[in-house]
N, C-alpha and C positions, 0 to 999 in steps of 0.2 A: 504494500500500500504506500509506503514511504517512497519507493522507487517511482510509483505512478504520480505521486504528488510532485516530486522533483521533475519528472519527465514532462508533465503537463505544463509547468511554468517555463521550462527550457524550450520546449517545442513550439510554444506560442509565437516565437520570433520568426518562424517560417511563413507566417501569415502577415499581411499588411496591417499596420495599426488601424484600429477602428473597424476592421472587417469582422463579419459574423464568426468565422472559424477561430479567429484570435480571441474574441470575447468568450466563445465556448470553451476554449482551452483554459482561460482564466477562471471561468465559472467552475470548470471541472477541478482546477487546482484548489479553489476555495472549499468545494464540497468534500474532496478527498482529504484535505487538511483537517477539516472539522471531523471527518470520520476517524482520522488518526487520534484526535483528542478523545473522542468517545471510546474508542477501543483501548486506548492506553489507560483510561480511567477504569475500565473493566479489568484490564490486565493487572493494575495495581491492586484492585480488590481481590483478584484471584491470588496474587502473591501474598496478600495479607492473611488470607484464610487457609492457605496451604503451605507446604514446605517444598523446597526445591531439592532435588537429589544432589548428593555430594559428588564432586569431581573425583574421579579415580584415575591415577593416584592423586592424593590431596595436593592442593596448591601451597606454595610457600606463603608466608605472611605477606611479603611484598607483592606477590602476584594476586593474592586475595584482595589486598587494598587497592591495587590497580584495577582489578575487575570490578570491585564495588564502585570506585570512582567513575569508571567507564559507563557502568550501567546507570548510575545517578545522572551523569551527563546526558546519556541518551534519553532517559525519562524527562529531564529538564527540556531537552530539545523538542520532544514530542508533545510537551505540554505548552511550552512558551511560544513556539511558532504559530500554532493555530490560534491561541489567544491573542497574540500580537496581530495576526491577520484580521481577526474579528474586530479588534479595537481599531485597526487601521481603516477598515471599511466603514466602521461606525463613524469615526472622526471625519472621513471623507464624504460622509452623507450618502454612501452607496448602499444598495441592498446587500443583505447577507443571505445568499441562497444556500439551501440545504435540501436537495432532492425533492423539489416541488413545494417546499415551504420557505418562507422568508423568516429568518431569525431576527429577534429584536436587536436594535443597536445597544451596545454596552455603554457608550458615552455619547455626549452631544457632538454635533458637527463642529470641527475645528481644523481648518485646512493646514495650518502650520503644524499642529500636533500630528496630523495624518502623515505629513512628510517625514517627521522625525520617527514615527512608528514604522514607516515603510523602510527607512534607512536601517533601523535596528533589526527589523524582520529579515531584510536582505543580508545583513552582516551575519546574523545568527544562522541563516540558511546556508551561507557559504561555509561557515564553520562546521555545519552539519555534514558537508561532504567529507571533510577531514575526519570527523568523529566516526562516521560510518566506515570509512576506509580503514581507520585504525582498528575498529571492531572486527572487520573482516580479516585483516592481517593477523590479529591476535588469535582468532578462531583457527585460521589456517596454520599458524605457528604451533598451536596446541595439537592440531590433528597430525601434521606432517613431521614436526620436530620432537615435540614432547610425547607424541603418540598416546595422549590421554583421551578421555571420552567427551571433552568439552564440545566439540563440533557436533558429534552425534546426538548429544543431549539437546541441542537446539533444533534438530530436525524433527518433523512429525513422527511420532512413534519411537523416538530415539531414547526414551527413558527405559 
């Protein structure tokens, strides 16, 4: 879903500004981003009511701290970006579409604030590329070099 969020905003540039396909890509980006927010809230709830299996063999303390920091950063990304996007659209006075319904604005219209929120949203979005890449590299490192079950635990049915 996150790949689709990023793809929809990156691919919008193949269409001319103001065109219907470009606006569709932006709308898709908004809706998918809000879907990430909804699903990450459900994921956090799931993590709160259940346990995660231990990595075998166990991680060192440094690796466990790095993993926890990485997961916290990913959760922060998946929460902050959709909320910033929602705030940005609200401040810009634009509709907030979500699969056939329009969500309420979170704040009043303020064009200057909208510009600041957009810059912050874009900056964090770019940092997200690096964070996701680091996460992928860490999983591959564990799978191919450490030969533990970290990667297989992330896959469906991998527990």
